Backbone as a printed PyTorch tensor [residue, N CA C, xyz], in Angstrom:
tensor([[[ 20.9440, -16.4080,  17.9370],
         [ 20.2300, -15.0130,  17.4910],
         [ 19.2140, -14.9390,  16.9770]],

        [[ 18.3960, -14.0390,  17.4180],
         [ 16.7130, -14.2770,  17.1870],
         [ 16.5560, -12.8220,  16.3690]],

        [[ 15.8720, -12.8800,  15.5460],
         [ 15.3270, -11.8390,  14.9090],
         [ 13.8880, -11.8440,  14.5370]],

        [[ 13.4990, -10.5740,  15.2920],
         [ 11.9500, -10.2900,  15.4190],
         [ 11.3130,  -9.4910,  14.4120]],

        [[ 10.3300,  -9.6200,  13.6620],
         [  9.7690,  -9.2010,  12.6740],
         [  8.3160,  -9.1160,  13.1270]],

        [[  7.8740,  -7.6980,  13.3660],
         [  6.5480,  -7.3440,  13.4010],
         [  6.1100,  -6.8320,  11.8760]],

        [[  4.5230,  -7.0920,  12.1060],
         [  3.6820,  -6.5210,  10.8560],
         [  2.8630,  -5.7600,  11.2810]],

        [[  2.4430,  -4.3780,  11.0750],
         [  1.2890,  -3.8900,  11.2760],
         [  0.6750,  -3.3430,  10.3210]],

        [[ -0.9890,  -3.5050,  10.2120],
         [ -1.5990,  -3.1310,   9.1540],
         [ -2.2200,  -1.7220,   9.2030]],

        [[ -1.9150,  -0.9300,   8.0320],
         [ -2.3180,   0.2240,   8.2900],
         [ -3.6850,   0.5890,   8.7460]],

        [[ -3.9740,   2.0280,   9.2180],
         [ -5.0720,   2.4170,   9.8680],
         [ -6.3700,   2.4650,   8.5240]],

        [[ -7.3790,   3.1740,   8.8800],
         [ -8.4190,   3.4710,   8.0640],
         [ -8.0770,   4.2770,   6.8540]],

        [[ -7.9430,   4.1030,   5.6440],
         [ -7.7580,   4.8680,   4.7020],
         [ -8.8500,   5.8560,   4.1920]],

        [[ -8.5100,   7.1090,   3.3720],
         [ -9.5620,   8.0700,   3.0200],
         [-10.3580,   7.1380,   1.8580]],

        [[-11.6430,   7.3850,   1.7590],
         [-12.2420,   7.0700,   0.5810],
         [-13.5650,   5.7990,   0.8890]],

        [[-13.6680,   5.4230,   2.1730],
         [-14.5960,   4.3750,   2.5580],
         [-13.6720,   2.9060,   2.3480]],

        [[-14.6260,   2.1630,   2.6460],
         [-14.2600,   0.7660,   1.9990],
         [-14.2640,   0.3100,   0.4290]],

        [[-13.3100,   0.0550,  -0.1340],
         [-13.2040,   0.0120,  -1.4260],
         [-12.0600,  -1.0300,  -1.4010]],

        [[-11.3870,  -2.0440,  -2.5110],
         [-10.7490,  -2.5400,  -2.8490],
         [ -9.5620,  -1.7590,  -3.6320]],

        [[ -8.6480,  -1.8510,  -2.4480],
         [ -7.2000,  -0.9660,  -2.5470],
         [ -6.2240,  -1.9610,  -2.9210]],

        [[ -5.6100,  -2.2220,  -4.0060],
         [ -4.2240,  -2.4400,  -4.1950],
         [ -2.8980,  -1.7630,  -4.4420]],

        [[ -2.2520,  -2.1120,  -5.0930],
         [ -1.0840,  -1.3590,  -5.1910],
         [ -1.2850,   0.0470,  -6.2610]],

        [[ -2.2110,   0.2080,  -6.9420],
         [ -2.2400,   1.0880,  -7.6200],
         [ -3.5660,   2.5360,  -6.9840]],

        [[ -3.7950,   2.1830,  -5.8420],
         [ -4.6630,   3.0510,  -5.2510],
         [ -4.0460,   3.4560,  -4.0100]],

        [[ -3.2750,   4.6930,  -4.0880],
         [ -2.7430,   5.2230,  -3.1230],
         [ -3.4230,   6.2760,  -2.0820]],

        [[ -4.5030,   5.5700,  -1.5610],
         [ -5.3140,   6.6970,  -0.4680],
         [ -4.5210,   6.9700,   0.8390]],

        [[ -4.4700,   8.2410,   1.6260],
         [ -3.9220,   8.4230,   2.4280],
         [ -4.7430,   7.9750,   3.6930]],

        [[ -4.4790,   7.7980,   5.0840],
         [ -4.9970,   7.5780,   6.0130],
         [ -6.0580,   9.1210,   6.5170]],

        [[ -7.0480,   8.3440,   6.7290],
         [ -8.3000,   9.2190,   7.6660],
         [ -7.6010,   9.7490,   9.0140]],

        [[ -7.9850,  10.9940,   9.7230],
         [ -7.5600,  11.1550,  10.9730],
         [ -7.5050,   9.9800,  12.2170]],

        [[ -9.0660,   9.0630,  11.4910],
         [ -9.1790,   7.9210,  12.5860],
         [ -8.2880,   6.4580,  12.3580]],

        [[ -7.5320,   6.9770,  10.9190],
         [ -6.6730,   5.9820,  10.9290],
         [ -5.2460,   5.9020,  11.2250]],

        [[ -4.9020,   7.4580,  11.8180],
         [ -3.6280,   7.5790,  12.0260],
         [ -3.9920,   7.3720,  13.6460]],

        [[ -5.1140,   7.7500,  14.0520],
         [ -5.3120,   7.3630,  15.7440],
         [ -5.1860,   5.9160,  15.8700]],

        [[ -5.6630,   5.0870,  15.1350],
         [ -5.8640,   3.5570,  15.3670],
         [ -4.2330,   3.1190,  14.8780]],

        [[ -3.2300,   3.6340,  14.1560],
         [ -2.1930,   3.3550,  14.3950],
         [ -1.2070,   3.7850,  15.2870]],

        [[ -1.7600,   4.8930,  15.9260],
         [ -0.6400,   5.4190,  16.9890],
         [ -1.0890,   4.5110,  18.3190]],

        [[ -2.2890,   4.3390,  18.3510],
         [ -3.1780,   3.3900,  19.3860],
         [ -2.4090,   2.1420,  19.6040]],

        [[ -1.9370,   1.5440,  18.3120],
         [ -1.2090,   0.0930,  18.6750],
         [  0.0450,   0.1690,  18.9510]],

        [[  0.7370,   1.2320,  19.1860],
         [  1.9640,   1.1770,  19.2710],
         [  2.2990,   0.9950,  20.6600]],

        [[  3.3290,   0.1370,  21.0270],
         [  3.5730,  -0.0090,  22.4530],
         [  4.3460,   1.4130,  23.1360]],

        [[  3.6920,   1.2300,  24.5250],
         [  4.6820,   2.3010,  25.2870],
         [  6.0990,   2.6270,  25.1040]],

        [[  6.7150,   1.1940,  24.9170],
         [  8.1530,   1.3000,  24.7450],
         [  8.6780,   0.3960,  23.8140]],

        [[  8.4370,   0.9400,  22.7280],
         [  8.4970,   0.1030,  21.2750],
         [  9.8680,  -0.4600,  21.1670]],

        [[ 10.5390,  -1.5430,  20.8350],
         [ 12.0500,  -1.8480,  20.8880],
         [ 12.3340,  -2.1870,  19.3960]],

        [[ 11.5490,  -1.5900,  18.5390],
         [ 12.0390,  -1.7310,  17.1060],
         [ 13.3020,  -0.9060,  16.7800]],

        [[ 13.9180,  -1.3810,  15.9890],
         [ 15.4610,  -0.8150,  15.6310],
         [ 15.4300,  -0.2000,  14.2580]],

        [[ 14.3780,  -0.8160,  13.2050],
         [ 14.2670,  -0.5070,  11.7010],
         [ 12.8940,  -0.5670,  11.6930]],

        [[ 12.4740,   0.4930,  10.3680],
         [ 10.9570,   0.2740,  10.0240],
         [ 10.8720,   0.0380,   8.4830]],

        [[ 10.6170,  -0.9000,   8.0890],
         [ 10.4530,  -1.3010,   6.7300],
         [  8.9260,  -1.0080,   5.9240]],

        [[  8.8060,   0.0810,   5.0600],
         [  7.5630,   0.4630,   4.6200],
         [  7.1400,  -0.0080,   3.3430]],

        [[  6.1270,  -0.0640,   3.2200],
         [  5.3530,  -0.4190,   1.7630],
         [  5.3910,   1.1040,   1.0880]],

        [[  5.6340,   1.2390,   0.0000],
         [  5.7750,   2.8090,  -0.7150],
         [  4.3140,   3.5210,  -0.5820]],

        [[  3.3150,   2.6530,  -0.3090],
         [  1.9030,   3.5310,  -0.1980],
         [  1.5440,   4.3270,   0.6740]],

        [[  1.0920,   5.6160,   0.4180],
         [  0.6020,   6.3670,   1.4870],
         [  0.1930,   6.1080,   2.7050]],

        [[ -0.5720,   5.5020,   2.7360],
         [ -1.4710,   4.6160,   3.8640],
         [ -0.2730,   4.1380,   4.6690]],

        [[  0.6850,   3.8370,   4.2700],
         [  1.8070,   3.3330,   4.9200],
         [  3.0470,   4.1840,   5.4860]],

        [[  3.4710,   4.7060,   4.2950],
         [  4.4400,   5.4620,   4.5350],
         [  4.3170,   6.7620,   5.0720]],

        [[  3.3150,   7.7140,   5.1640],
         [  3.4950,   8.8170,   5.9720],
         [  3.4230,   8.2390,   7.6080]],

        [[  2.8820,   7.6230,   7.7250],
         [  2.9760,   6.8360,   9.3680],
         [  4.6960,   6.5770,   9.5340]],

        [[  4.9020,   5.4610,   8.6790],
         [  6.4640,   5.1740,   8.6640],
         [  7.2210,   6.0090,   9.0240]],

        [[  7.1130,   7.4020,   8.4570],
         [  8.0740,   8.5240,   8.3540],
         [  7.9590,   9.1840,   9.6310]],

        [[  7.0380,   9.3380,  10.4070],
         [  6.5810,   9.7000,  11.5730],
         [  7.0040,   9.3620,  12.8260]],

        [[  6.4970,   7.8810,  12.6810],
         [  7.4720,   6.9700,  13.6340],
         [  8.6540,   6.7540,  13.5990]],

        [[  9.6230,   6.4730,  12.5210],
         [ 10.7540,   6.7720,  12.7350],
         [ 11.5930,   7.5620,  13.0040]],

        [[ 10.6400,   9.1820,  12.8450],
         [ 11.4110,   9.8990,  13.3700],
         [ 11.0970,  10.2720,  14.9880]],

        [[  9.6840,   9.8580,  15.2330],
         [  9.5440,   9.7940,  16.6750],
         [ 10.5140,   9.0110,  17.5890]],

        [[ 10.8480,   7.6470,  16.8430],
         [ 11.8390,   6.7830,  17.6820],
         [ 13.2870,   7.0620,  17.8670]],

        [[ 13.5860,   7.8740,  16.4080],
         [ 14.9080,   8.1970,  16.1140],
         [ 15.1820,   6.9130,  15.4090]],

        [[ 14.6730,   6.2250,  14.6910],
         [ 15.4730,   5.0410,  14.0780],
         [ 15.5230,   5.0910,  12.7540]],

        [[ 16.2060,   4.1150,  11.6700],
         [ 16.0330,   4.3240,  10.3520],
         [ 14.7170,   3.4890,   9.6760]],

        [[ 14.5120,   3.8740,   8.7550],
         [ 13.4420,   3.2860,   7.8680],
         [ 13.8350,   3.0060,   6.2940]],

        [[ 13.2000,   2.2050,   5.6270],
         [ 13.4990,   1.8920,   4.4300],
         [ 12.1930,   1.6790,   3.5980]],

        [[ 11.9550,   1.5270,   2.2430],
         [ 11.0970,   1.6120,   1.4520],
         [ 11.0070,   0.3540,   0.7660]],

        [[ 10.0150,  -0.9100,   0.9440],
         [ 10.3100,  -1.9810,   0.0350],
         [  9.1690,  -2.0360,  -0.6980]],

        [[  9.4210,  -2.1040,  -2.1660],
         [  8.1810,  -2.1190,  -3.1160],
         [  7.4160,  -3.6510,  -2.6200]],

        [[  8.2310,  -4.9280,  -2.4350],
         [  7.3670,  -5.9860,  -2.0660],
         [  6.9390,  -6.2740,  -1.4190]],

        [[  6.4150,  -5.1220,  -0.3570],
         [  5.5140,  -5.4160,   0.6470],
         [  4.1780,  -4.3800,   0.4330]],

        [[  4.3280,  -3.8570,  -0.6170],
         [  2.7310,  -3.3780,  -0.8920],
         [  1.7140,  -4.4320,  -1.3700]],

        [[  0.4110,  -3.5830,  -1.2810],
         [ -0.6250,  -4.6480,  -1.2020],
         [ -0.5380,  -5.3830,  -2.6560]],

        [[ -1.5310,  -6.2460,  -2.6310],
         [ -1.6900,  -6.9600,  -3.7410],
         [ -2.7140,  -6.3730,  -5.0360]],

        [[ -2.3360,  -6.5880,  -5.8320],
         [ -3.0560,  -5.5440,  -7.0400],
         [ -4.1430,  -6.3840,  -7.4060]],

        [[ -5.4610,  -5.7380,  -7.3310],
         [ -6.9310,  -6.1610,  -7.7540],
         [ -7.3220,  -5.8630,  -9.0530]],

        [[ -6.5870,  -6.0200,  -9.9890],
         [ -6.8260,  -5.4650, -11.3990],
         [ -8.2470,  -4.6480, -11.4350]],

        [[ -9.1490,  -5.1890, -12.2490],
         [-10.5110,  -4.5120, -12.4010],
         [-11.2900,  -4.0840, -11.0730]],

        [[-10.4890,  -4.6510, -10.1140],
         [-11.5700,  -4.1750,  -8.7650],
         [-10.9380,  -3.1570,  -8.1130]],

        [[ -9.7330,  -2.5130,  -8.5160],
         [ -9.2710,  -1.5580,  -7.8270],
         [ -9.8590,  -0.0130,  -7.8030]],

        [[-10.1380,   0.2850,  -6.4990],
         [-10.8310,   1.6190,  -6.4170],
         [-12.1220,   1.2070,  -6.3030]],

        [[-12.6400,  -0.1170,  -6.6310],
         [-14.1020,  -0.4310,  -6.5950],
         [-14.6620,  -0.7980,  -5.3130]],

        [[-16.0220,  -0.6290,  -4.8590],
         [-16.7650,  -0.8070,  -3.6660],
         [-17.1460,  -2.0880,  -3.7030]],

        [[-17.3150,  -2.6110,  -2.6000],
         [-17.8140,  -4.1710,  -2.8820],
         [-19.7610,  -3.6600,  -3.5270]],

        [[-20.0790,  -2.9030,  -3.5510],
         [-21.4170,  -2.6580,  -3.7430],
         [-21.3580,  -2.3920,  -5.4090]],

        [[-20.1670,  -1.7430,  -5.5740],
         [-20.1910,  -1.6590,  -7.6250],
         [-19.9210,  -2.7540,  -7.8640]],

        [[-19.0150,  -3.8000,  -7.6360],
         [-18.7930,  -5.0710,  -7.7900],
         [-19.9520,  -5.8390,  -7.7580]],

        [[-20.7060,  -6.0070,  -7.0780],
         [-22.1110,  -6.6340,  -6.9060],
         [-22.8710,  -6.3120,  -8.0340]],

        [[-22.8150,  -4.8110,  -7.9530],
         [-23.5930,  -4.4250,  -9.3030],
         [-23.3130,  -4.9820, -10.6550]],

        [[-22.0950,  -5.1120, -10.7620],
         [-21.6900,  -5.9010, -12.2560],
         [-21.9320,  -7.4500, -12.2210]],

        [[-21.3750,  -7.8520, -11.3820],
         [-21.6620,  -9.2490, -10.8300],
         [-22.0080,  -9.8800,  -9.7810]],

        [[-23.5140, -10.1370,  -9.6690],
         [-23.9100, -10.7720,  -8.0950],
         [-23.0760, -11.5140,  -7.5550]],

        [[-22.6320, -12.4250,  -7.9380],
         [-21.9210, -13.6190,  -7.5160],
         [-20.2200, -13.8480,  -7.3410]],

        [[-19.8370, -12.6580,  -7.9110],
         [-18.2100, -12.4350,  -8.1860],
         [-17.6290, -12.3620,  -6.6540]],

        [[-18.1760, -11.7450,  -5.8120],
         [-17.3190, -11.3510,  -4.4180],
         [-17.8070, -13.0010,  -3.6250]],

        [[-19.0480, -13.6780,  -3.9760],
         [-19.1300, -14.9350,  -3.1840],
         [-18.1560, -16.0650,  -3.8080]],

        [[-17.8540, -15.6980,  -5.0290],
         [-16.6460, -16.6940,  -5.6080],
         [-15.2970, -16.3870,  -5.0810]],

        [[-15.3120, -14.9310,  -4.9610],
         [-13.4790, -14.6140,  -4.5450],
         [-13.5470, -15.0690,  -3.0770]],

        [[-14.4500, -14.8490,  -2.2320],
         [-14.4630, -15.6780,  -0.8530],
         [-14.4760, -16.6530,  -0.2930]],

        [[-14.9890, -17.3670,  -1.4260],
         [-15.0100, -18.9550,  -1.2440],
         [-13.8660, -19.9330,  -1.7410]],

        [[-13.3570, -19.1220,  -2.8080],
         [-12.2940, -19.5170,  -3.3030],
         [-11.1310, -18.2770,  -4.1540]],

        [[-10.5380, -17.4300,  -3.0030],
         [ -9.8270, -16.2600,  -3.6850],
         [ -8.6640, -16.8370,  -4.8190]],

        [[ -8.1390, -18.1650,  -4.4930],
         [ -6.9470, -18.3640,  -5.4910],
         [ -7.4880, -18.6710,  -6.9750]],

        [[ -8.7150, -18.9920,  -7.0820],
         [ -9.1300, -19.3340,  -8.4230],
         [-10.0520, -18.6750,  -8.8630]],

        [[-10.4060, -17.7150,  -8.0780],
         [-11.5760, -16.5110,  -8.7090],
         [-10.7700, -15.0040,  -8.4440]],

        [[ -9.8800, -14.6540,  -9.2860],
         [ -9.4800, -13.2440,  -9.1680],
         [-10.0180, -12.5330, -10.1330]],

        [[-10.0200, -11.1470,  -9.4460],
         [-10.5450, -10.1650, -10.6810],
         [ -9.9130, -10.0560, -11.7660]],

        [[-10.1140,  -9.9250, -13.0090],
         [ -9.7700,  -9.7320, -14.1980],
         [ -8.4410,  -8.7370, -14.1460]],

        [[ -7.2810,  -9.2820, -14.4780],
         [ -6.1970,  -8.1840, -14.1450],
         [ -5.3620,  -8.4660, -12.9830]],

        [[ -6.0660,  -9.0940, -12.1470],
         [ -5.5060,  -8.7430, -10.7310],
         [ -4.0060,  -9.6460, -10.6510]],

        [[ -3.0230,  -9.5050,  -9.6310],
         [ -2.0300, -10.2650,  -9.2550],
         [ -2.3300, -11.5020,  -8.9550]],

        [[ -1.9580, -12.6820,  -9.3730],
         [ -2.3620, -13.9140,  -8.7450],
         [ -1.5470, -14.1100,  -7.4750]],

        [[ -2.4690, -14.5120,  -6.6270],
         [ -1.9860, -14.7710,  -5.2780],
         [ -0.9090, -15.6910,  -4.8520]],

        [[ -0.3090, -16.6520,  -5.7870],
         [  0.5400, -17.2480,  -5.4520],
         [  1.7920, -16.4870,  -5.6180]],

        [[  1.6520, -15.5950,  -6.8040],
         [  2.6780, -14.4830,  -7.1950],
         [  2.8580, -13.5630,  -5.8930]],

        [[  2.1000, -13.1990,  -5.4450],
         [  1.8860, -12.2490,  -4.5870],
         [  2.7510, -12.6350,  -3.4610]],

        [[  1.9240, -13.6700,  -2.8930],
         [  2.6190, -14.5650,  -1.7130],
         [  4.2380, -14.6050,  -1.8610]],

        [[  4.6090, -15.4170,  -2.6660],
         [  6.2680, -15.4810,  -3.1630],
         [  6.8690, -14.2240,  -3.1150]],

        [[  6.1560, -12.6860,  -3.6110],
         [  7.2460, -11.7440,  -3.5030],
         [  6.8350, -11.0160,  -2.0870]],

        [[  5.9910, -11.3470,  -1.3500],
         [  5.9450, -10.8000,   0.3970],
         [  6.8550, -11.6680,   0.9070]],

        [[  6.9590, -13.4630,   0.8250],
         [  7.8050, -13.7850,   1.4050],
         [  9.4490, -13.7410,   1.0500]],

        [[  9.5120, -13.4840,  -0.0370],
         [ 10.8580, -13.0780,  -0.5990],
         [ 11.3580, -12.1140,   0.2020]],

        [[ 10.2180, -11.0810,   0.3190],
         [ 10.8540,  -9.8050,   0.9680],
         [ 11.0380,  -9.7570,   2.6460]],

        [[ 10.2310, -10.9870,   3.0760],
         [ 10.1510, -11.0790,   4.5770],
         [ 11.8450, -11.9430,   4.6600]],

        [[ 12.0100, -12.5370,   3.5800],
         [ 13.3230, -13.2150,   4.0450],
         [ 14.3020, -12.4780,   4.0430]],

        [[ 14.4960, -11.5360,   3.0020],
         [ 15.4610, -10.6120,   2.7370],
         [ 15.6710,  -9.6350,   3.9750]],

        [[ 14.3990,  -8.8310,   4.8600],
         [ 14.5210,  -8.4660,   5.7790],
         [ 15.3530,  -8.9550,   6.9590]],

        [[ 14.9730, -10.6360,   6.9870],
         [ 15.7350, -11.2540,   7.8960],
         [ 17.1400, -11.0950,   7.8120]],

        [[ 17.4010, -11.6790,   6.6260],
         [ 18.9540, -11.6160,   6.2980],
         [ 19.5530, -10.0760,   6.5040]],

        [[ 18.7750,  -9.0090,   6.2110],
         [ 19.5960,  -7.8370,   6.0980],
         [ 19.6090,  -7.1120,   7.4930]],

        [[ 18.4990,  -7.5380,   8.2730],
         [ 18.3460,  -7.0560,   9.6530],
         [ 18.6940,  -8.4530,  10.8310]],

        [[ 19.4460,  -9.1120,  10.8620],
         [ 19.6430, -10.1990,  11.4870],
         [ 20.0670,  -9.8070,  13.0010]],

        [[ 19.2560, -10.4740,  14.0150],
         [ 19.6530,  -9.9720,  15.1700],
         [ 18.6880,  -9.0200,  15.6410]],

        [[ 17.8990,  -8.3060,  14.8070],
         [ 17.4880,  -6.8590,  15.2470],
         [ 15.8430,  -7.2070,  15.5350]],

        [[ 15.0470,  -5.8350,  15.8800],
         [ 13.9690,  -5.9070,  15.8780],
         [ 13.2190,  -5.3570,  15.0170]],

        [[ 12.6420,  -5.6840,  14.2500],
         [ 11.9080,  -4.6770,  12.7330],
         [ 10.6930,  -4.5820,  12.4700]],

        [[ 10.0390,  -3.3320,  12.3400],
         [  8.6150,  -3.4300,  12.2650],
         [  8.5120,  -3.1540,  10.5990]],

        [[  7.5390,  -4.0900,  10.0880],
         [  6.8970,  -4.0770,   8.7930],
         [  5.6240,  -2.9760,   8.3990]],

        [[  5.6160,  -1.7160,   7.9190],
         [  4.2610,  -1.0950,   8.1260],
         [  3.7680,  -1.6440,   6.7540]],

        [[  2.4170,  -2.1260,   6.5490],
         [  2.0210,  -2.8590,   5.1360],
         [  0.6720,  -3.0040,   5.1180]],

        [[  0.0640,  -3.9390,   4.9190],
         [ -1.5950,  -4.3290,   4.0720],
         [ -1.6560,  -5.5640,   4.7670]],

        [[ -3.5120,  -5.7190,   4.8300],
         [ -3.8540,  -6.7650,   5.3660],
         [ -3.3420,  -8.0540,   4.5570]],

        [[ -3.1150,  -7.9570,   3.3420],
         [ -2.8890,  -9.0680,   2.3200],
         [ -1.2490,  -9.4040,   2.8310]],

        [[ -0.4960,  -8.5950,   3.2160],
         [  1.2660,  -8.8230,   3.4630],
         [  0.9420,  -9.4230,   4.7780]],

        [[  0.1880,  -9.1670,   5.8500],
         [  0.3210,  -9.8900,   6.9170],
         [ -0.5910, -11.3410,   6.6450]],

        [[ -1.4710, -11.5430,   5.8970],
         [ -1.8620, -12.8910,   5.5570],
         [ -0.8550, -13.5800,   4.8500]],

        [[ -0.3280, -13.1720,   3.7580],
         [  0.7210, -13.8940,   3.0180],
         [  2.0970, -14.4180,   4.0000]],

        [[  2.5640, -13.6110,   5.1050],
         [  3.1670, -13.9800,   5.8870],
         [  3.0280, -14.8700,   6.9530]],

        [[  1.8110, -14.6150,   7.5320],
         [  1.1680, -15.9520,   8.4700],
         [  0.9390, -17.0940,   7.6980]],

        [[  0.6410, -17.1110,   6.4980],
         [  0.4420, -18.4050,   5.8650],
         [  1.3820, -19.0460,   5.5000]],

        [[  2.6620, -18.6010,   5.2120],
         [  4.1110, -19.0180,   4.9660],
         [  4.5480, -19.5030,   6.1620]],

        [[  4.4570, -19.0190,   7.3370],
         [  4.8320, -19.1880,   8.4270],
         [  4.2860, -20.6440,   9.0310]],

        [[  3.0030, -20.4250,   8.9280],
         [  2.1870, -21.4860,   9.3340],
         [  2.1700, -22.6940,   8.3430]],

        [[  2.4080, -22.7170,   7.1650],
         [  2.4760, -23.5700,   6.0620],
         [  0.7700, -23.7700,   5.7410]],

        [[  0.2350, -22.7500,   5.8620],
         [ -1.1070, -22.9850,   5.5510],
         [ -1.5530, -22.8180,   4.1430]],

        [[ -2.8060, -23.1570,   3.5140],
         [ -3.3170, -22.9940,   1.9960],
         [ -3.5270, -21.5750,   2.2020]],

        [[ -3.2090, -20.6690,   1.1000],
         [ -3.5450, -19.6350,   0.5780],
         [ -5.1510, -19.2310,   1.0780]],

        [[ -6.0740, -19.8630,   0.5340],
         [ -7.1330, -19.7470,   0.3890],
         [ -7.8190, -19.9760,   2.1060]],

        [[ -7.4170, -20.8200,   2.8930],
         [ -7.5460, -20.7230,   3.8890],
         [ -7.4380, -19.3090,   4.8990]],

        [[ -6.0990, -18.9940,   4.4080],
         [ -5.6580, -18.1010,   5.1170],
         [ -6.6070, -16.6500,   4.7300]],

        [[ -6.7870, -16.5250,   3.3850],
         [ -7.4440, -15.2330,   2.9230],
         [ -8.8120, -15.4040,   3.3760]],

        [[ -9.4410, -16.5950,   3.2570],
         [-10.7620, -16.6880,   3.6500],
         [-11.0170, -16.3250,   5.0800]],

        [[-10.2490, -16.4600,   6.0830],
         [-10.6760, -17.0490,   7.6300],
         [ -9.9930, -15.9740,   8.2800]],

        [[ -8.9630, -15.2260,   7.9180],
         [ -7.9270, -14.7000,   9.0530],
         [ -8.0430, -13.1240,   8.5350]],

        [[ -8.8670, -12.4940,   9.3270],
         [ -9.1300, -10.8550,   9.5650],
         [ -8.1030, -10.0930,  10.2940]],

        [[ -7.9140,  -9.3540,   9.5250],
         [ -6.5890,  -8.3930,   9.9920],
         [ -7.3980,  -6.9090,  10.0280]],

        [[ -7.5110,  -6.3960,  11.4770],
         [ -7.9660,  -5.0430,  11.8010],
         [ -6.8650,  -4.3720,  11.6090]],

        [[ -7.7620,  -2.8800,  11.0320],
         [ -6.7400,  -1.7880,  11.2370],
         [ -5.7710,  -1.6110,  12.1460]],

        [[ -4.7560,  -1.5650,  12.0970],
         [ -3.4940,  -1.3850,  13.3700],
         [ -3.2100,  -2.6410,  14.0560]],

        [[ -3.8650,  -3.5130,  13.3060],
         [ -3.5190,  -5.1110,  13.6960],
         [ -1.8270,  -5.2520,  13.5440]],

        [[ -1.1280,  -5.7530,  14.8770],
         [  0.0100,  -6.1890,  14.6980],
         [  0.2450,  -7.7730,  14.9550]],

        [[  0.9720,  -8.3090,  13.6620],
         [  1.3000,  -9.9980,  14.0820],
         [  3.0200,  -9.6890,  14.0780]],

        [[  3.1010, -10.6000,  15.2740],
         [  4.4040, -10.6690,  15.3530],
         [  5.1470, -12.1120,  15.1870]],

        [[  6.4920, -12.1260,  14.6070],
         [  7.0060, -13.3350,  14.5600],
         [  8.4440, -13.3330,  15.0460]],

        [[  9.0350, -14.3340,  14.8260],
         [ 10.3590, -14.5500,  15.6810],
         [ 11.3050, -15.8440,  14.9670]],

        [[ 12.3740, -15.4260,  14.5100],
         [ 13.1090, -16.4070,  13.7210],
         [ 14.6560, -16.8360,  14.3150]],

        [[ 14.9760, -17.7600,  14.6610],
         [ 16.1650, -18.1700,  15.2700],
         [ 16.8080, -18.8880,  14.6580]],

        [[ 18.1410, -18.3230,  14.4950],
         [ 19.2760, -18.7780,  13.8150],
         [ 19.1230, -20.3550,  13.3580]],

        [[ 18.9990, -20.7130,  11.9690],
         [ 18.5630, -22.1990,  11.3320],
         [ 17.6920, -22.6870,  11.7560]],

        [[ 16.6370, -21.8310,  12.1150],
         [ 15.2880, -22.7160,  12.3880],
         [ 14.0680, -21.9410,  11.6010]],

        [[ 12.8810, -22.5210,  11.1860],
         [ 12.0050, -21.5260,  10.5750],
         [ 11.2690, -20.6610,  11.4530]],

        [[ 10.9600, -19.6500,  10.9530],
         [  9.8380, -18.5980,  11.6910],
         [  8.7590, -19.0580,  12.4350]],

        [[  8.5320, -18.5060,  13.6650],
         [  7.4240, -18.9130,  14.0940],
         [  6.5000, -17.5020,  14.4930]],

        [[  5.3000, -17.7320,  14.8960],
         [  4.3000, -16.6150,  15.0770],
         [  4.5510, -16.2730,  16.6890]],

        [[  4.2390, -14.8580,  17.2880],
         [  4.4870, -14.8600,  18.6260],
         [  3.2610, -14.3240,  19.2310]],

        [[  2.3330, -14.9160,  20.5400],
         [  1.3060, -14.1570,  20.6860],
         [  1.8310, -13.0890,  21.4520]],

        [[  1.3110, -11.6660,  21.3200],
         [  1.7230, -10.8530,  22.5130],
         [  0.7300, -10.5160,  23.3530]],

        [[  1.0820, -10.2540,  24.7640],
         [ -0.0720,  -9.6750,  25.5590],
         [ -0.1610,  -8.0950,  25.5990]],

        [[ -1.0830,  -7.7460,  26.3930],
         [ -1.5920,  -6.2010,  26.2060],
         [ -0.0190,  -5.2490,  26.3740]],

        [[ -0.2650,  -4.1740,  25.5620],
         [  0.7040,  -3.5030,  25.3860],
         [  0.8890,  -2.7140,  26.4540]]])
C-alpha cells in the first residue's frame, strides 16, 4: 500500500517581498491565485487536502476542495515558521537595522535566527510530525498539503536526511511549486520527480 503526499507552496501574497511567518496573514494577489491554479494537474488524483490555517493557503484550499469535491482539513502544524522580530519586514528594512543579519542568516540559518524566531529544529520537528500524522490518517490515499516554502523544505530535509542549514540555504521553492513524495508500507518516504502536468 502506497500513500502519496504532495506539498504545494502558496502563490504570491499581497504586500510584496517580506518575511511572513505564522503571524503575518496576507491573502494571495491575483497573480498568486493564477500561479496556484496553473500548478494544478489537468486530472488531479488528490483525495484529501490538508491546509495551513493562513489565508495564503487556506483560501485556495477551500476553492480547490470545492472544485474537486473532496474533503479538506486544517492543520496548525503546517503553518510557516515564525520569524520573530523579522515578521512583516522587508529584506531592506532588516539590512537597515543590521547590514550583516541576512548574510549570517543565509550562511547559517540554524544558528542565526532573528530574535524571538521559532528554532529551526523545533519547526522541522512539528512539520515532520504533521507529515507522519497525515500518512497515518490517510494511509493508501493521495493527499495534497497546501503550505509554505519552509514546510516544503522541512519535509524534503527529513526525507533526504539532509542538514537543515543545507536545505534552507540551497533549496529554492518557487510560488506554486509542488514537492511530491510516496510512502510504501513499512519503508521510509521517498521523493518523486514528476513529469509535465
